VEXDRENRO-72138 format. One record per residue (C-alpha): residue in one letter; residue number from 1; z, y, x. Coordinates in pm, 1 decimal. Layout:
<nodes>
("A",NUM,(Z,Y,X))
...
</nodes>
This chain:
<nodes>
("M",1,(3310.0,-2095.0,417.0))
("A",2,(3668.4,-1993.1,333.7))
("T",3,(3784.6,-2045.3,-22.3))
("A",4,(3950.7,-1780.3,-233.8))
("A",5,(4283.5,-1959.2,-191.2))
("Q",6,(4243.9,-1957.2,187.4))
("D",7,(4161.9,-1584.7,180.1))
("V",8,(4479.4,-1514.7,-16.1))
("A",9,(4690.5,-1737.7,208.4))
("A",10,(4568.7,-1548.1,514.3))
("L",11,(4710.8,-1225.0,373.2))
("L",12,(5014.8,-1328.0,167.9))
("S",13,(5300.4,-1569.7,222.1))
("A",14,(5382.7,-1816.3,-53.6))
("E",15,(5686.6,-1608.3,-145.1))
("K",16,(5485.5,-1283.7,-170.5))
("M",17,(5215.3,-1456.6,-370.3))
("A",18,(5473.1,-1591.0,-615.6))
("Q",19,(5618.0,-1241.1,-659.0))
("L",20,(5273.1,-1097.5,-723.0))
("E",21,(5186.5,-1365.5,-978.3))
("A",22,(5518.1,-1309.3,-1160.3))
("Q",23,(5449.5,-936.9,-1188.2))
("A",24,(5089.7,-993.3,-1298.3))
("A",25,(5194.5,-1231.7,-1574.5))
("D",26,(5359.5,-946.5,-1767.6))
("L",27,(5060.1,-712.7,-1751.7))
("S",28,(4774.8,-677.7,-1999.7))
("P",29,(4412.8,-701.4,-1877.4))
("G",30,(4377.8,-323.7,-1885.7))
("Q",31,(4703.0,-278.2,-1693.6))
("L",32,(4590.1,-534.3,-1437.8))
("L",33,(4266.6,-344.9,-1382.6))
("W",34,(4451.5,-13.1,-1340.0))
("A",35,(4703.3,-173.8,-1105.2))
("S",36,(4428.3,-320.7,-889.2))
("G",37,(4282.6,22.7,-822.2))
("Y",38,(4629.8,169.2,-770.0))
("L",39,(4721.6,-98.3,-514.1))
("A",40,(4393.2,-48.9,-328.6))
("G",41,(4463.3,324.2,-311.2))
("V",42,(4816.5,267.6,-181.7))
("A",43,(4680.6,30.1,81.3))
("A",44,(4416.5,277.8,192.3))
("A",45,(4678.5,551.0,231.5))
("A",46,(4915.3,322.1,422.5))
("S",47,(4666.3,192.0,675.9))
("P",48,(4331.2,322.0,800.9))
("E",49,(4223.1,-38.6,845.4))
("V",50,(4237.4,-99.4,469.4))
("S",51,(3979.1,121.7,302.3))
("A",52,(3731.4,131.9,21.5))
("E",53,(3507.8,-86.9,235.0))
("T",54,(3768.6,-365.6,252.5))
("P",55,(3627.9,-649.0,39.0))
("A",56,(3818.9,-761.6,-264.6))
("I",57,(3974.2,-1108.3,-249.6))
("P",58,(3754.1,-1326.9,-467.4))
("L",59,(3941.1,-1522.4,-730.3))
("P",60,(3797.3,-1830.2,-899.9))
("Q",61,(3583.6,-1746.9,-1202.5))
("D",62,(3613.3,-1966.4,-1510.1))
("D",63,(3262.9,-1947.6,-1653.4))
("A",64,(3368.3,-2119.6,-1974.5))
("A",65,(3622.3,-1843.5,-2040.4))
("A",66,(3371.8,-1561.6,-2002.1))
("S",67,(3344.8,-1356.4,-2319.5))
("L",68,(3016.6,-1207.7,-2197.0))
("T",69,(2738.8,-1322.6,-1966.6))
("V",70,(2518.0,-1042.6,-1838.6))
("L",71,(2170.3,-1151.0,-1728.6))
("F",72,(1928.6,-916.4,-1555.3))
("A",73,(1562.5,-935.7,-1457.8))
("S",74,(1505.1,-657.2,-1207.2))
("E",75,(1213.1,-546.8,-991.0))
("T",76,(1331.7,-216.6,-842.1))
("G",77,(1706.8,-253.9,-891.5))
("N",78,(1745.9,-52.5,-1212.6))
("A",79,(1815.2,-353.3,-1434.3))
("R",80,(2062.2,-490.7,-1182.2))
("R",81,(2247.4,-160.4,-1168.7))
("V",82,(2268.3,-135.9,-1549.4))
("A",83,(2396.0,-494.8,-1566.1))
("E",84,(2665.6,-432.4,-1306.5))
("Q",85,(2779.1,-111.8,-1478.1))
("L",86,(2798.4,-292.7,-1811.3))
("A",87,(3004.5,-568.4,-1651.9))
("D",88,(3246.3,-316.5,-1498.7))
("S",89,(3291.4,-142.1,-1834.3))
("A",90,(3348.4,-470.5,-2014.7))
("R",91,(3603.9,-585.2,-1757.1))
("A",92,(3786.5,-254.6,-1788.0))
("R",93,(3832.9,-334.4,-2156.3))
("G",94,(3975.7,-672.5,-2067.8))
("A",95,(3670.5,-892.5,-2120.5))
("A",96,(3594.2,-1180.7,-1885.9))
("V",97,(3240.6,-1124.5,-1759.3))
("K",98,(2993.8,-1296.3,-1531.5))
("V",99,(2672.4,-1138.3,-1404.7))
("E",100,(2363.5,-1342.9,-1316.7))
("D",101,(2026.7,-1254.9,-1163.5))
("I",102,(1763.9,-1433.9,-1373.2))
("A",103,(1566.3,-1498.9,-1054.7))
("R",104,(1847.8,-1737.1,-952.0))
("Y",105,(1955.5,-1852.5,-1297.8))
("K",106,(1852.9,-2194.8,-1426.5))
("P",107,(1667.2,-2139.2,-1756.1))
("R",108,(1838.6,-2427.6,-1936.5))
("Q",109,(2178.8,-2277.8,-1858.0))
("L",110,(2120.8,-2029.3,-2141.2))
("K",111,(2176.9,-2312.1,-2387.4))
("R",112,(2538.4,-2330.6,-2268.7))
("E",113,(2613.4,-1960.1,-2313.2))
("S",114,(2783.1,-1820.1,-2621.6))
("R",115,(2734.0,-1444.6,-2579.0))
("V",116,(2467.4,-1282.0,-2360.1))
("A",117,(2362.6,-928.6,-2275.9))
("L",118,(2014.4,-935.6,-2124.5))
("V",119,(1872.1,-642.2,-1925.6))
("A",120,(1499.8,-706.5,-1878.2))
("A",121,(1256.6,-488.4,-1684.8))
("T",122,(883.2,-499.0,-1746.4))
("H",123,(674.6,-482.1,-1430.4))
("G",124,(305.5,-420.1,-1375.4))
("L",125,(91.6,-487.2,-1681.2))
("G",126,(353.6,-637.4,-1910.0))
("D",127,(482.4,-889.3,-1654.5))
("P",128,(839.0,-1001.8,-1581.6))
("P",129,(982.2,-912.9,-1237.9))
("D",130,(884.9,-1138.9,-950.8))
("G",131,(1099.5,-1448.8,-928.6))
("T",132,(1196.6,-1446.0,-1297.2))
("E",133,(877.0,-1597.7,-1435.1))
("S",134,(1019.5,-1948.4,-1475.6))
("F",135,(1297.0,-1826.4,-1706.0))
("F",136,(1063.9,-1637.0,-1938.1))
("E",137,(794.7,-1904.7,-1934.9))
("Y",138,(1052.7,-2162.8,-2040.5))
("W",139,(1213.4,-1962.2,-2320.8))
("L",140,(888.1,-1817.5,-2450.5))
("G",141,(726.6,-2161.3,-2443.4))
("D",142,(687.1,-2409.0,-2725.9))
("S",143,(942.4,-2655.4,-2584.3))
("A",144,(1235.7,-2412.5,-2582.0))
("P",145,(1537.7,-2556.4,-2770.5))
("K",146,(1729.9,-2392.2,-3053.5))
("L",147,(2000.0,-2138.6,-2967.4))
("D",148,(2201.5,-2139.9,-3289.8))
("N",149,(2530.9,-2083.4,-3107.4))
("L",150,(2417.7,-1781.8,-2904.1))
("E",151,(2493.5,-1414.9,-2973.4))
("F",152,(2279.0,-1172.2,-2777.5))
("S",153,(2173.4,-814.8,-2715.3))
("V",154,(1870.3,-695.0,-2517.0))
("L",155,(1811.1,-378.5,-2318.8))
("A",156,(1443.8,-339.4,-2218.7))
("L",157,(1337.6,-122.6,-1924.5))
("G",158,(980.9,-2.4,-1875.7))
("D",159,(741.8,284.0,-1819.4))
("S",160,(582.2,440.5,-2126.8))
("S",161,(274.5,525.0,-1919.1))
("Y",162,(176.9,160.3,-1958.9))
("E",163,(39.5,11.5,-2279.3))
("D",164,(274.2,-289.3,-2247.9))
("F",165,(582.3,-68.1,-2248.0))
("C",166,(901.8,-282.2,-2233.8))
("Q",167,(695.8,-589.7,-2326.7))
("V",168,(918.6,-842.0,-2149.8))
("G",169,(1229.4,-717.4,-2328.9))
("R",170,(1048.8,-708.4,-2662.8))
("D",171,(917.3,-1061.7,-2622.3))
("I",172,(1247.2,-1221.7,-2523.1))
("D",173,(1435.5,-1030.5,-2794.7))
("A",174,(1202.9,-1161.9,-3065.4))
("R",175,(1201.0,-1511.8,-2916.4))
("L",176,(1579.1,-1546.6,-2900.7))
("E",177,(1601.3,-1450.2,-3267.0))
("A",178,(1327.1,-1699.3,-3354.8))
("L",179,(1524.5,-1972.1,-3177.1))
("G",180,(1821.4,-1909.4,-3405.8))
("A",181,(2032.2,-1679.9,-3188.0))
("T",182,(2225.1,-1398.9,-3357.1))
("R",183,(2145.9,-1044.0,-3249.6))
("I",184,(2460.9,-840.2,-3175.8))
("G",185,(2278.5,-508.8,-3198.0))
("D",186,(1923.8,-377.2,-3206.8))
("R",187,(1718.8,-393.0,-2889.3))
("V",188,(1700.1,-63.5,-2699.1))
("D",189,(1377.7,26.3,-2515.1))
("C",190,(1421.3,258.1,-2214.8))
("D",191,(1169.4,470.2,-2027.7))
("L",192,(1200.3,566.9,-1659.8))
("D",193,(1483.6,807.7,-1743.2))
("F",194,(1687.3,518.2,-1875.2))
("E",195,(2043.2,625.9,-1794.8))
("T",196,(2135.7,785.2,-2129.1))
("D",197,(1988.9,512.2,-2351.0))
("A",198,(2127.5,237.8,-2127.3))
("G",199,(2469.8,400.1,-2136.5))
("T",200,(2466.5,421.4,-2515.7))
("W",201,(2364.3,54.3,-2543.2))
("S",202,(2636.6,-51.9,-2298.7))
("E",203,(2906.0,152.1,-2474.7))
("A",204,(2818.9,1.7,-2812.5))
("L",205,(2821.8,-350.2,-2672.2))
("V",206,(3153.5,-304.9,-2491.0))
("A",207,(3311.6,-154.2,-2803.7))
("W",208,(3202.3,-461.7,-2999.6))
("L",209,(3354.1,-708.5,-2751.1))
("E",210,(3692.6,-863.3,-2803.6))
("P",211,(3928.7,-859.6,-2503.7))
("A",212,(3945.9,-1182.4,-2308.4))
("P",213,(4213.0,-1431.5,-2415.1))
("Q",214,(4538.3,-1431.2,-2216.9))
("A",215,(4445.7,-1751.7,-2034.4))
("A",216,(4136.5,-1590.7,-1885.6))
("R",217,(4320.5,-1301.8,-1720.0))
("A",218,(4305.3,-1464.1,-1377.4))
("A",219,(3932.3,-1381.8,-1373.0))
("V",220,(4019.9,-1012.7,-1320.0))
("P",221,(4056.6,-944.0,-945.1))
("L",222,(4407.6,-838.4,-841.9))
("I",223,(4276.6,-625.0,-559.7))
("R",224,(3969.7,-413.5,-625.0))
("A",225,(3808.3,-184.1,-370.9))
("V",226,(3814.1,178.6,-480.3))
("P",227,(3452.4,295.7,-526.6))
("S",228,(3347.9,551.1,-268.1))
("G",229,(3057.7,654.0,-50.5))
("Y",230,(2705.3,772.6,-122.6))
("S",231,(2495.1,627.3,-401.8))
("R",232,(2226.8,708.9,-657.6))
("S",233,(2473.2,925.2,-851.7))
("A",234,(2617.0,1079.4,-534.2))
("P",235,(2328.8,1093.0,-282.5))
("F",236,(2363.9,1164.0,87.6))
("P",237,(2203.9,1486.5,221.8))
("A",238,(1986.3,1335.7,495.4))
("E",239,(1838.2,1555.3,766.9))
("V",240,(1463.1,1512.0,816.4))
("L",241,(1423.8,1446.4,1189.1))
("T",242,(1049.7,1374.8,1198.1))
("N",243,(766.4,1470.6,964.0))
("Q",244,(442.5,1351.1,1122.7))
("K",245,(99.1,1311.7,969.6))
("I",246,(-42.4,973.4,1074.1))
("T",247,(-388.9,990.8,918.1))
("A",248,(-671.2,1170.5,1096.5))
("R",249,(-791.2,1517.0,1000.1))
("E",250,(-1106.0,1379.4,838.7))
("S",251,(-914.5,1130.3,623.4))
("G",252,(-913.5,1185.7,250.6))
("K",253,(-539.4,1110.3,250.5))
("D",254,(-236.4,1283.0,397.7))
("V",255,(3.5,1003.9,496.9))
("R",256,(328.4,1107.0,665.3))
("H",257,(576.9,921.1,882.8))
("F",258,(927.7,1049.3,812.0))
("E",259,(1242.3,980.5,1008.8))
("L",260,(1570.9,1075.0,841.8))
("S",261,(1922.3,1076.2,981.3))
("L",262,(2189.4,862.8,815.8))
("E",263,(2456.3,958.5,1068.9))
("D",264,(2806.1,980.7,916.8))
("S",265,(2676.0,857.4,580.7))
("G",266,(2814.1,505.3,587.8))
("L",267,(2484.3,394.7,432.8))
("S",268,(2337.5,67.0,553.9))
("Y",269,(2017.1,-118.8,473.9))
("L",270,(1814.5,-425.6,560.0))
("P",271,(1439.3,-463.5,609.4))
("G",272,(1292.9,-497.7,260.1))
("D",273,(1523.4,-239.3,101.2))
("S",274,(1402.6,93.6,-37.3))
("L",275,(1523.1,448.3,10.6))
("G",276,(1566.6,652.6,-304.2))
("V",277,(1478.2,1020.9,-281.0))
("I",278,(1602.1,1260.3,-549.6))
("P",279,(1330.6,1527.3,-558.5))
("E",280,(1269.7,1867.5,-706.2))
("N",281,(937.4,1966.3,-860.4))
("P",282,(707.1,2196.6,-660.5))
("S",283,(804.9,2559.3,-724.5))
("Q",284,(441.5,2664.6,-757.4))
("L",285,(385.5,2405.9,-1031.8))
("V",286,(695.2,2527.0,-1218.1))
("K",287,(567.7,2884.5,-1195.7))
("E",288,(222.3,2789.6,-1325.0))
("L",289,(366.6,2581.4,-1609.6))
("L",290,(583.2,2873.6,-1723.5))
("Q",291,(278.5,3099.6,-1715.0))
("Q",292,(74.9,2846.7,-1911.5))
("T",293,(337.6,2799.3,-2181.0))
("G",294,(441.6,3164.4,-2202.1))
("Y",295,(809.0,3068.4,-2213.7))
("A",296,(1057.2,3290.7,-2030.5))
("A",297,(1204.9,3139.0,-1716.0))
("D",298,(1559.8,3240.6,-1808.8))
("T",299,(1550.7,3093.5,-2160.9))
("V",300,(1850.4,2862.3,-2200.0))
("V",301,(1767.4,2505.2,-2303.2))
("K",302,(1965.6,2183.5,-2324.7))
("V",303,(1886.3,1883.1,-2104.3))
("G",304,(2111.6,1582.2,-2138.8))
("G",305,(2357.6,1787.6,-2337.7))
("E",306,(2392.5,2053.8,-2066.1))
("E",307,(2267.4,2410.5,-2100.0))
("T",308,(2045.0,2537.3,-1821.0))
("P",309,(1776.3,2805.2,-1766.0))
("L",310,(1429.2,2670.5,-1843.0))
("A",311,(1300.1,2734.4,-1489.3))
("D",312,(1585.9,2529.5,-1344.9))
("A",313,(1527.9,2250.7,-1597.5))
("L",314,(1157.1,2231.8,-1508.7))
("G",315,(1234.2,2246.8,-1138.8))
("R",316,(1517.3,1997.5,-1103.8))
("K",317,(1573.2,1799.1,-1421.7))
("L",318,(1246.6,1725.5,-1604.2))
("E",319,(936.9,1522.3,-1516.6))
("I",320,(632.7,1751.0,-1499.0))
("T",321,(418.2,1590.7,-1226.1))
("V",322,(351.4,1280.0,-1436.5))
("A",323,(221.2,1293.5,-1794.4))
("S",324,(342.5,977.1,-1965.2))
("G",325,(230.6,816.9,-2288.2))
("A",326,(566.5,901.8,-2442.6))
("F",327,(519.7,1268.8,-2353.7))
("V",328,(172.1,1307.2,-2503.1))
("K",329,(276.8,1135.8,-2826.0))
("A",330,(585.5,1355.1,-2859.6))
("F",331,(386.6,1666.6,-2768.8))
("A",332,(119.2,1584.4,-3027.0))
("A",333,(391.4,1588.1,-3292.7))
("V",334,(498.0,1948.3,-3215.3))
("S",335,(164.4,2109.5,-3120.8))
("D",336,(-205.9,2106.0,-3202.6))
("F",337,(-273.6,1847.9,-2929.7))
("E",338,(-454.8,1532.5,-3043.8))
("L",339,(-460.4,1210.8,-2847.5))
("P",340,(-819.1,1161.1,-2721.2))
("V",341,(-775.2,787.4,-2658.7))
("N",342,(-526.5,511.1,-2729.4))
("G",343,(-425.5,173.0,-2595.7))
("A",344,(-539.1,69.4,-2250.5))
("D",345,(-761.7,376.6,-2218.5))
("L",346,(-466.1,615.4,-2245.2))
("R",347,(-317.6,521.8,-1907.2))
("A",348,(-653.0,571.8,-1735.3))
("W",349,(-692.3,908.4,-1908.9))
("L",350,(-345.3,1014.6,-1793.0))
("S",351,(-378.5,886.1,-1435.9))
("R",352,(-489.7,1217.8,-1281.6))
("R",353,(-336.7,1453.5,-1535.0))
("Q",354,(-4.9,1631.3,-1518.2))
("V",355,(193.1,1796.9,-1796.4))
("I",356,(27.3,2131.9,-1730.8))
("D",357,(-315.4,1977.1,-1797.9))
("I",358,(-200.1,1859.7,-2141.8))
("V",359,(-42.0,2187.8,-2254.5))
("A",360,(-320.4,2413.0,-2125.9))
("G",361,(-484.5,2602.9,-2412.5))
("R",362,(-263.1,2449.2,-2681.7))
("H",363,(-57.5,2616.0,-2952.6))
("L",364,(293.3,2533.3,-2839.6))
("P",365,(608.7,2535.7,-3052.2))
("A",366,(778.3,2876.1,-3059.8))
("D",367,(1109.5,2723.6,-2953.4))
("P",368,(1100.8,2607.0,-2587.2))
("Q",369,(1361.9,2344.8,-2672.8))
("A",370,(1104.4,2154.7,-2879.6))
("F",371,(878.1,2141.7,-2574.0))
("V",372,(1163.4,2039.3,-2342.7))
("D",373,(1258.0,1756.4,-2577.7))
("C",374,(911.7,1605.1,-2525.4))
("L",375,(970.4,1567.5,-2150.8))
("R",376,(1154.6,1281.0,-1989.7))
("G",377,(1406.1,1328.7,-1710.0))
("L",378,(1305.8,1361.8,-1345.7))
("T",379,(1379.2,1027.0,-1180.8))
("P",380,(1436.2,931.7,-816.1))
("R",381,(1138.9,801.2,-618.5))
("L",382,(1180.7,477.1,-425.7))
("Y",383,(1004.7,424.7,-92.3))
("S",384,(992.4,99.3,103.9))
("I",385,(1188.6,144.7,425.6))
("A",386,(968.6,128.8,735.3))
("S",387,(1231.3,72.1,1005.0))
("S",388,(1480.5,-181.4,1136.0))
("P",389,(1840.2,-58.9,1116.3))
("D",390,(1923.8,-237.6,1440.6))
("A",391,(1635.1,-84.4,1633.5))
("N",392,(1705.4,260.4,1482.8))
("P",393,(2081.9,304.8,1435.4))
("D",394,(2176.3,592.4,1203.6))
("E",395,(1810.2,644.2,1106.9))
("V",396,(1575.6,539.2,829.6))
("H",397,(1194.9,570.3,842.1))
("L",398,(947.8,610.8,556.8))
("T",399,(568.1,595.7,519.2))
("V",400,(467.4,835.0,240.5))
("R",401,(134.0,953.4,107.2))
("R",402,(162.3,1322.0,19.8))
("V",403,(15.9,1383.7,-326.6))
("D",404,(-191.9,1702.2,-327.4))
("Y",405,(-532.9,1704.5,-495.4))
("E",406,(-772.0,1905.0,-712.4))
("A",407,(-848.7,1785.3,-1065.4))
("H",408,(-940.4,1944.5,-1398.9))
("G",409,(-983.5,2283.3,-1237.7))
("R",410,(-637.9,2309.3,-1082.5))
("R",411,(-428.7,2185.9,-792.3))
("H",412,(-190.1,1895.9,-846.2))
("W",413,(120.1,1807.2,-646.2))
("G",414,(352.7,1509.5,-632.0))
("A",415,(724.1,1574.9,-666.0))
("A",416,(895.9,1367.4,-395.5))
("S",417,(618.2,1352.9,-134.2))
("N",418,(589.5,1732.1,-121.6))
("Y",419,(965.4,1773.6,-141.9))
("L",420,(1002.8,1551.2,165.0))
("A",421,(727.7,1736.7,348.3))
("A",422,(878.8,2080.9,281.5))
("R",423,(1253.6,2029.6,325.2))
("G",424,(1483.3,1994.4,621.6))
("T",425,(1741.6,1799.9,419.0))
("V",426,(1687.2,1570.9,120.7))
("P",427,(1932.0,1377.2,-103.1))
("V",428,(1889.7,1001.6,-58.8))
("F",429,(2046.5,665.8,-141.4))
("V",430,(1973.9,304.3,-48.7))
("E",431,(1830.5,70.1,-313.7))
("E",432,(1885.7,-293.2,-217.0))
("N",433,(1606.9,-543.7,-272.2))
("D",434,(1740.9,-894.7,-216.2))
("R",435,(1414.6,-1047.2,-336.6))
("F",436,(1209.8,-902.9,-49.3))
("R",437,(1380.3,-1036.2,259.7))
("L",438,(1282.0,-1182.3,593.6))
("P",439,(1340.0,-1558.6,620.6))
("A",440,(1693.1,-1653.4,720.4))
("D",441,(1535.5,-1887.9,975.5))
("P",442,(1404.5,-1680.3,1270.9))
("D",443,(1166.1,-1966.0,1355.3))
("A",444,(985.7,-1936.9,1019.5))
("A",445,(636.7,-1788.0,1020.4))
("I",446,(551.4,-1489.2,800.6))
("V",447,(223.7,-1359.1,656.7))
("M",448,(237.9,-989.3,557.1))
("I",449,(-27.8,-838.8,329.9))
("G",450,(2.0,-462.0,295.0))
("P",451,(-288.2,-220.4,252.3))
("G",452,(-230.5,154.9,283.2))
("T",453,(132.2,265.3,265.0))
("G",454,(212.9,-88.3,150.5))
("V",455,(236.8,-165.3,521.2))
("A",456,(570.2,24.1,541.5))
("P",457,(813.8,-268.6,498.2))
("F",458,(612.1,-478.1,741.2))
("R",459,(668.3,-221.1,1012.7))
("A",460,(1039.3,-282.0,946.2))
("F",461,(989.7,-660.8,947.3))
("I",462,(807.0,-668.6,1280.6))
("E",463,(1038.8,-415.1,1442.8))
("H",464,(1341.3,-616.3,1331.0))
("R",465,(1202.4,-949.2,1451.0))
("A",466,(1097.2,-798.6,1782.4))
("W",467,(1439.6,-640.8,1832.4))
("H",468,(1615.2,-974.3,1772.4))
("G",469,(1359.9,-1183.6,1959.0))
("A",470,(1280.7,-1400.8,1657.4))
("P",471,(1035.6,-1671.8,1773.4))
("G",472,(862.9,-1720.4,1436.9))
("R",473,(492.6,-1638.7,1415.0))
("N",474,(384.9,-1311.5,1252.0))
("W",475,(51.5,-1236.9,1081.2))
("L",476,(-36.9,-895.2,939.9))
("V",477,(-328.1,-828.9,703.3))
("F",478,(-382.3,-454.1,668.9))
("G",479,(-646.3,-257.3,482.2))
("D",480,(-749.8,100.2,407.8))
("R",481,(-1064.1,313.4,378.5))
("N",482,(-1177.0,394.4,734.8))
("Q",483,(-1055.9,253.9,1065.8))
("H",484,(-1092.4,578.5,1262.3))
("A",485,(-902.2,787.3,1005.2))
("D",486,(-666.3,557.4,810.8))
("F",487,(-539.0,286.7,1047.0))
("L",488,(-166.8,350.5,994.4))
("Y",489,(50.2,274.1,1300.7))
("Q",490,(-253.9,141.2,1486.4))
("Q",491,(-105.2,180.2,1834.3))
("E",492,(215.1,4.7,1732.5))
("W",493,(29.7,-293.8,1591.0))
("L",494,(-190.4,-323.4,1898.0))
("R",495,(113.7,-302.5,2125.5))
("Y",496,(288.3,-576.0,1929.1))
("R",497,(-31.2,-780.2,1952.0))
("E",498,(-42.4,-742.3,2330.7))
("Q",499,(325.6,-832.4,2359.0))
("G",500,(275.2,-1148.2,2155.7))
("V",501,(505.5,-1034.4,1876.3))
("L",502,(215.6,-1008.5,1633.1))
("D",503,(29.4,-1338.1,1648.8))
("R",504,(-252.8,-1236.8,1414.7))
("L",505,(-385.9,-901.5,1298.2))
("D",506,(-663.6,-894.0,1038.5))
("V",507,(-793.2,-565.1,899.5))
("A",508,(-1016.9,-466.3,609.8))
("F",509,(-1156.3,-112.6,605.6))
("S",510,(-1339.9,-83.9,277.1))
("R",511,(-1570.9,209.4,357.7))
("D",512,(-1676.9,126.9,711.4))
("Q",513,(-1977.8,-73.3,587.5))
("A",514,(-2211.7,-75.7,289.8))
("E",515,(-2029.2,-360.1,115.8))
("K",516,(-1663.4,-288.8,48.5))
("I",517,(-1419.4,-529.4,205.6))
("Y",518,(-1055.4,-558.4,99.4))
("V",519,(-749.9,-751.5,218.2))
("Q",520,(-809.4,-1023.5,-40.5))
("D",521,(-1152.4,-1083.3,111.3))
("R",522,(-995.8,-1136.2,454.3))
("L",523,(-756.2,-1390.6,307.2))
("V",524,(-1043.0,-1596.0,168.6))
("E",525,(-1236.9,-1565.5,496.9))
("Q",526,(-938.6,-1695.8,692.1))
("G",527,(-850.6,-1945.0,420.7))
("R",528,(-834.0,-2256.0,638.2))
("E",529,(-583.4,-2105.3,881.6))
("L",530,(-388.9,-1934.8,603.7))
("Y",531,(-349.1,-2265.9,424.7))
("D",532,(-235.3,-2431.3,749.4))
("W",533,(30.4,-2161.7,791.0))
("L",534,(150.3,-2220.2,434.2))
("E",535,(166.5,-2594.7,486.8))
("S",536,(372.0,-2542.4,802.3))
("G",537,(631.6,-2341.4,608.3))
("A",538,(513.1,-1979.6,634.3))
("H",539,(652.2,-1713.7,400.7))
("V",540,(403.8,-1476.3,232.4))
("Y",541,(482.1,-1111.1,154.5))
("V",542,(272.9,-864.6,-46.4))
("C",543,(342.7,-492.8,-77.3))
("G",544,(149.3,-212.3,-247.2))
("D",545,(-49.6,-143.5,-562.5))
("A",546,(55.7,-357.1,-859.4))
("E",547,(-248.7,-298.9,-1080.8))
("G",548,(-543.0,-377.1,-855.4))
("M",549,(-439.1,-512.1,-517.5))
("A",550,(-155.5,-748.2,-610.3))
("P",551,(-349.0,-945.6,-877.0))
("A",552,(-652.3,-963.1,-645.1))
("V",553,(-439.3,-1095.9,-359.6))
("H",554,(-274.1,-1348.6,-591.1))
("A",555,(-618.2,-1469.0,-702.6))
("A",556,(-730.7,-1494.5,-340.4))
("L",557,(-425.2,-1701.6,-247.3))
("A",558,(-495.3,-1931.9,-541.9))
("E",559,(-858.0,-1964.7,-431.7))
("V",560,(-751.1,-2053.1,-76.0))
("I",561,(-513.1,-2320.9,-202.3))
("Q",562,(-765.3,-2459.0,-449.7))
("T",563,(-1035.2,-2481.9,-182.0))
("H",564,(-839.0,-2616.9,112.0))
("R",565,(-599.3,-2837.0,-80.7))
("A",566,(-883.8,-2967.3,-297.4))
("V",567,(-700.3,-2910.3,-625.6))
("N",568,(-786.6,-2746.4,-956.8))
("A",569,(-683.1,-2398.0,-1066.9))
("D",570,(-373.2,-2515.6,-1254.0))
("E",571,(-248.5,-2709.6,-952.9))
("A",572,(-310.9,-2411.8,-725.2))
("G",573,(-111.9,-2194.4,-964.2))
("Q",574,(172.9,-2446.7,-959.2))
("Y",575,(166.5,-2442.9,-576.3))
("L",576,(216.6,-2065.2,-579.5))
("R",577,(494.0,-2089.9,-838.7))
("E",578,(673.4,-2337.9,-616.5))
("L",579,(638.3,-2098.5,-323.5))
("K",580,(795.8,-1824.2,-536.2))
("D",581,(1078.1,-2049.0,-650.4))
("A",582,(1148.7,-2137.4,-287.3))
("G",583,(1152.8,-1768.7,-188.8))
("R",584,(841.2,-1812.6,24.2))
("Y",585,(614.5,-1584.8,-181.5))
("Q",586,(768.2,-1242.8,-231.5))
("R",587,(614.9,-920.6,-360.2))
("D",588,(719.1,-556.5,-361.1))
("V",589,(450.5,-397.9,-577.6))
("Y",590,(447.1,-78.2,-779.4))
</nodes>
């Protein structure tokens, strides 16, 4: 691999490099940062071959000189994005910054840091993101050393619908203080609409930082690519090419296969990534909610500091298809609503209720703004990509269950699934997921466990491996309710089986017999062969429901290892942890 010095030498003569260094020596960190963007812009204008996509020349980073280390523990990419934005802001102020993914960060390295900003997401039922468990187990454990020389600040990301809201961030914040570290500022807990709170936390932290010392200025890149292209904040309007129902008429579920065009977008993805869809709420639901509240559609309210008609706010800016714990608690404070349950029971109570179910029949505040302030912002929905970019150039495929059901005497709709089903064009962006990737070795075997729409990324995996002729063995374990109505992509799987691309296909249809059978049951049944695959180096992937399926599959894997390796439960658990640490046990659960 070329070094940074070799990269520079390939572009600049020694004389030119000396001139550049002489000019840079007289500039402040802020001036250097401005100049880097200016030079990139001049280069882009001078030559079409040098553009925003031209990579910056990496310069050596002096970790010891960093005035801030930003650590992130991310499941869906939100924590990573916040960390990177914080780092950019800090660098713009002249601070030397390094950013580390906790999944790849050695826990003991924290002892060597002097100032840390930690962005920690909580996943599932109070769990850290996959791949980061070792870090949190070490620092939350009894053997963790003192951190008297560390200054820190924590941003916690979570979902207030869960009882263990932001638990990982809360735990590590309290633990770092207990170990003697000095808190820079109070921890901030963020819900799904985290942007505003995360921005406030980042701004306060950056304002507190001192600029990097003069000697550390070389850590600021001299050439920086000018940001451009489509992203979460500037989504691409993708044309919906295909909208096909792939469950049978008699199925209790409406699952759709979508194909969207990415032509001329410049967007790229890999199998394992997700596509973010920025939805609007169903117009019929907005209409019914306005009728239920009695508020006028054209009443002007403020959302995120911007004035907008209430109907527009409910349609495009506020979350009304999901009633969160934060909403019901805030609503109870401004109305006659009383929480019927608390704790773990609250999430179950909310699971099939929308905002309209909570406000129905209540005495609402006279000012609509008080009601609006109870609602959180409408957030993008992420869907696992179900296609290979090489097999489908300029396209991206999704497998989406359309949410449309009757409950509590009224019809309920999902925001993004119905938006996708009804529109010809939808705003999208790509969310990278580097911790859910095919093995780099095409000879490696893979075991894919994905019931229901959790099978989506495995369609991409198989399609990609088939396209490239990867010789590694492939095993799919799929489950759903009924074979005749819910066998998603059945013909594709059978064709891959006949072609020898799919070496094993095991299915579990829970309602086709008196005793329910699930994917975890199939794993235990095929335990001997599954263990042999693991011992021969197979990678295991799990995608789908985080609350029920994923823990059950994890328990089944542990049972298989315990039985066929003849070890106890602790040793089986250690075996799985080692698989995770090696990147051979990856999960994309939600």
